[in-house]
N, C-alpha and C positions, 0 to 999 in steps of 0.2 A: 891331723890336726893343724898343720901349716894351714889348711883351708877352713877350719871351722875359727882358727884366730881372726882369719882373713873377712871372715864375715863377720864375726863379733866387732869388727874394727869398724867395716863399713857401717854396723847397725849401728854404732854410738858417735860416727860419722853425721849420719843421718838425724841423730836425735838431737846434737849437737845444733846441727843448721835450725830444725824445726824449733828448738828450744830459748836460742841465743844463745848468752853467755851466762853461767852458771849463778854471776851474782844479779842477775836481772835487768842487767845493762842492756840498750840497744845495740847490735852489730853495728859496728865501727864504719864510718863515713854513712851510715841509714840513719835519715832523720824520719821518723816514723809520725811524728805528728806537725800540722800544718799548722804555720803561726797567722791569726788572722791581719791583713794589712788593711792597712786605711793611705788614701791617696790624697793628697794635697796641690791645687792647683792655684798659683800667687799671680797676682800682675806685677808685684815687683818683688823687693827681697828687703832685707832687713833698716836697708839705708831710705826704705822709704815709706811713713809713720804709720800710714794706713794699713799695709802690708804688717810691718812689723807689729804694729797693734795685734792683727790677726795669729802671727805667730807666738806670740806671748800665749795666747789665749789657748791654741791649739796643743802648744807645750805642756799648760795648766791640764788641759783635758786628758790628754795621753797619762800624765802622773797620775791623775785620780783615780783613772781606770785598770791602770796597772800595766800599762801597754810600754813595751821597751821602745829603743830607739829603732830599730830594725824595724818595726812592728810600720813607724809612719815611710813611708816615699813621699817626697819634697819636689814639687817642680814650681821653680824661681822664674821673673819676670816674665811671663805667659803672654802673649800679647793677647787682645782681643780679636781675633784670626782661628780661620781656621787650625791654626796649631793646637788651639784649646782643644778639639777635638782629636788629634791626632795624641796630644800628651794625654787625655782621659782615656783611650783605646791602649795607648802604651801600661798605663797603672794598671787597667782592666788585667791585661796580659801576663803581667806580674802577680797578678793574683789578689786584687784589692777587692774587699766585698763592697766596700764604699767610695766613692771618690766627691771632694767637696773643691769649690773654686767661688773664691772673694771677689769677684769684680763683676759687675752688673754685663758688660759686655761677654763676657764668658757665657751669657745665660744660652743663646740660641745651640751653641757646640756641646753643652753640656747637655742640651735635652735632646738633640740629634743621637749623642751617645747612650743616653737612657731608653731610647727608642728600640737600641739595638742590644742592648745588654738588660735583660729583663729581671737579670737575679741580680743586679749590682745598684746597692744607692745611687744616686747622684743628687748633689744639694747645689744650689748655685744662690749665693748670699746675697743680696740686695735684690733677687731677680723678683717676676710677679706674671711670671707665666705658668707655673706650676699648680694652679688649681685647675688650669681649665686645659692643659696638656693633655691629660685622658691615662696618664703614667701614672700607674701605683709608686712608682721609683723615684719619682722627682719631686724635690722638694726647694722650698724658698727659706730663706733665713734672714731674718734685719731685726737691729734692738730698735728702741723707743730714743734713737739719741737724740730726739726734738726733746726731750724732757730734759737732757743736761747739758744742749744747747741754750735752754730757757735759763735754766740756772746760771749759766756763764753770761747771761745777758745781765742777770741780777749783778753779777760782781761789774760788771760792764755799768749799766746804771747807777750803783754804788759811786764807783770811780767819777763820773760825771759830777754828780751832787756835789759832790767832795770838792769838786776844780771849777764847778761853777760859785760855790758856798763861798770857797777863799778869790775868787775873782781874777781865776787862772784861766779861764776859756777866754780866746783872742775873738777880737769882735768880727771878724772874716770867718769865725767858724759857726756864725750862726746864721743858717739861711732861712727867710720867712719869720724870722723871729725864733727857729728852734736851732738845738744845737745839731751840729751834722758829724755825722759818724759815717764810716765806710766797711766795704763789706768782698772779701778777694772771692769768688764764687766761681766753680770748676767750670760748670755748665748751665743751661737754663733749665734744665728738669727738675720735675718733681722733689725728688731726692734734695736739690741744694734747695728750693725754693723754701719749701718745709723746713727746713734748718733754718732759712736765714729768715725765715719769719718768725719761728720760734725764738731768737734770739734775738731779734725787736722786740718782741711782747714781753720778753725775760727785761730788755731796759726799760721799757715806758712804765712796765709795773712799779719801778722806783724811782722813776725820773720822765716824768711824760713829755717835757718838752722837747722831741726830738726827732729828726728823719734821718733816713738811713739810704747811701749812694752804694749801690751794686755796680761791681765788673765785672766779666768773666773774661777766664783765658779760656779757655776754652780747650783742657787740659785738667785731668786727676792730679798730677805732678809735674812741675815745671819752678824749677827753683829759681832761673832767673824772672818767665814771667810773673810770675806770685809777687817777686819782690818789685818788679818794676810796674805793678798793678797797684801793689801798697804806697807806691813814692806819686803815683799819678795821685790817689784818695787822700794823700796826706798835702800832696799840693792845690787837692781843693778845699783844702783846710778841716777835713774829717779828724776829730778827735780820737776814736777807739777806731782799728781797724780790726775785725771780724776777717773769721776764712772759714769756708768750704773748700779747701785745698791742702794737700799733702807733705807740702816741704816746711822747711823751716823760713823759708825764702821770704816768706812776708814778716816773720816775725823779727828775724835779723834786720831787715829794711827799715821797723819801726823803732827797733832799736839804735842805731846808727842815726835816724834825725831826730832821736830825744835825747841822745848826746851834743847834738848841735842845739838845741834850743827849740827844738820843734814839740809844742803840746801834744804830744804821742802815745797812745799804748795801744798793746797787742792783747787779742783772745784767738787764740790757737785750736788745733782739732788734733784730735788722735793721744799726740804724747805731750806731755809736761816741755815747756818752749823756754825753758827758765836759762838753760841751757845757752842757747842761742840770744838768747832778749832777757838778762838778767834783773834789767831793770824798767824795763816797756813789759815783758808778759803778766799778765793779770791773774788768766790760769788757762785752762783746755776744758774746752765738750771733750767726752772723749769716750769709746763703748769698752765692755769689760768681756768682750769674746770669750772668756773661757767659762762662762757661765753656757752659754749656745752651746758650746763644742763640747765640753765635760757630760753637758743632757745628749746630745746627739751621739757622740762615741758610745758612751751606755747602751743606745738602744742599737748600737752597731753588735756591741760588745754580745748583747744579750739576744740579740737577732729578731729586733722589734722592728715596726716601720718607724721612720723617724717623720716629725708631723710634717704635713703639707706644706703649712703655712706658720712660722715661729715669729712672735716678735712682744718681747719683754723689756721692762726698764725698771724704773727706780725699784720697783715690788719685788725684783730679785736680783736689784744689785748690777744686773746689765749694764748701765751707765752711768757715767760719772762726772764731775770735773778733775781735775789735778789741782794739785799744792799750789794754794795761793800765791802769788808774787808779795813782792814785800812793801811794794808800792797798791797795794790795794789799801781801800780806805777804812777806815775804823770801823765797827760792824759787818762788815763785810761776811764774816764767816755763821755771825749770828742769823744774819737775811737767809744766807746761804742751806744753813739747818732747817729754819721755820719752812721754806718752800719746797725742800725733799721732805718734809713731814707730812708736808698737805697734798701732795703728790702721790703719795704713798698709801695716803686717809682716802683719798678720791673728794678730797673736797678743793684740790686747788685742779681747774683742764687746763694745757697750756694753749688752746683755740677756743676756750670761751667770748664765745661771740659777740657778746657784749663790751668787748677790749678791742675791738676792730671792726673797721669797715670797708668797703669794696665800693667807690663813687660816692662817699656819704652815707650811706646802706647798711646798716647791720643786714647780715644774709641768715634765712631761712632754711636754704637748700643750700646745698652742694655736693652735686653730683661728681660720683671719680667713677672712671673707666675701667671695668672689670670686666669688658669683651676682649680687649686689645684687637690683636689681628684675627682672632679667632671667629668662623662663621659658627656659632652655634647659639643654640636654644636654651644653653644652661647655665646663661648668667647674664645679667643686664644690667647697666647701669645704675650705683645705688647713692641715695642721698644719704650722706655722711654727717648731718646736720640733724640733730637729735639730741633732746634734753640740756639745750642752750652751748652745744659745742660742736665742733667737729670732731670727728672719731678718728683718728688718726691712725694707721694701721692695725684698723681691726676687721675689717675687710678682707685684706691682704695684708702679709708682712712689708711689703716696699713700702716707703712713704706717698702719700697722693695728692698731698694739699699742693695746687701748683696755680692759687690766684693769688695777685700780686695787689696786696695790700696799699690802703693808702697810709702814707707817711715814707712808702719805700717806693723806688725810684731807678729804673736799670738806665746806664748808660754806655 
């Protein structure tokens, strides 16, 4: 009897192990479901406007796709160096099935990782080599932020018109008979040139009599350098200071100058600058990265491929301008709403060739480099001007417009 009881007990123990707890719960300490994980590599953190905009978008995407906090692994302040590759590999080793980075300089390292881990999707935001990489798991993404830069230019143009009508533009702010505005640029890259050209064309659409000086800081984020550059532009008597730079340095400098009696106003980038410049800030061109990341996360969750090149603008509300400042000209909101409606309808094209010239000529051809450093017969340079306008971000997601048009000069 004792042997029989022992045998029955042993059988029951085996059955218990095989079936788990009687209420259907998992055995203690065992996680039989492997959670999906997504890795994020960021060039900055929440203190840097560009990265903060990405962080907001990533958080929106996680919520929209039902992902919990522990399913997103964050890597902050990762430089455009080999460290990016090392961080990407670490994310893969932690179980991430997709890895996103947000800076152009990350691209080569993301591509390297993609070539070594074909079962993981890698996305280099603002990049331009995915289509020619030959890697099905490597993608690029950008927004059509040139559209919101154009609209932010309309805001600036409306202010110039108001100032001139009131006789408030100083005589020294006219250069060769045109009102001088300035622009703090990060680098002389196509991304920056495309952006400040769109801004300038937006200004000209409502205030024709304008010229623009551009100074580069050679940095994406440098609070001091951006403030000093804004001060240099204002010393040159620029009335509006735009920017493709990621800090509050320029708006803060303009705010200080305005308080001291200088006629100057600011148009920012990425985030609302009203806290840094409550009187000088007119608006900021910005990206709604949540639109892209929500799409991309959905692809990952459903086990689908992310588009090799993704670029959308006002048609999906992927770009915008921030709240108008208190010193914007009357009628600005109406002008902004009209322009956005026309962009969405396809009746307004930012780079309409009838609105700009190079060396006094309207261009009918402007080729963009689609081959880069690749030795390939699969791609060739393409003429992006047809149907009367330059087709930005249609052949690849990254901006391609890189010529300096008449009315803009670099210092």
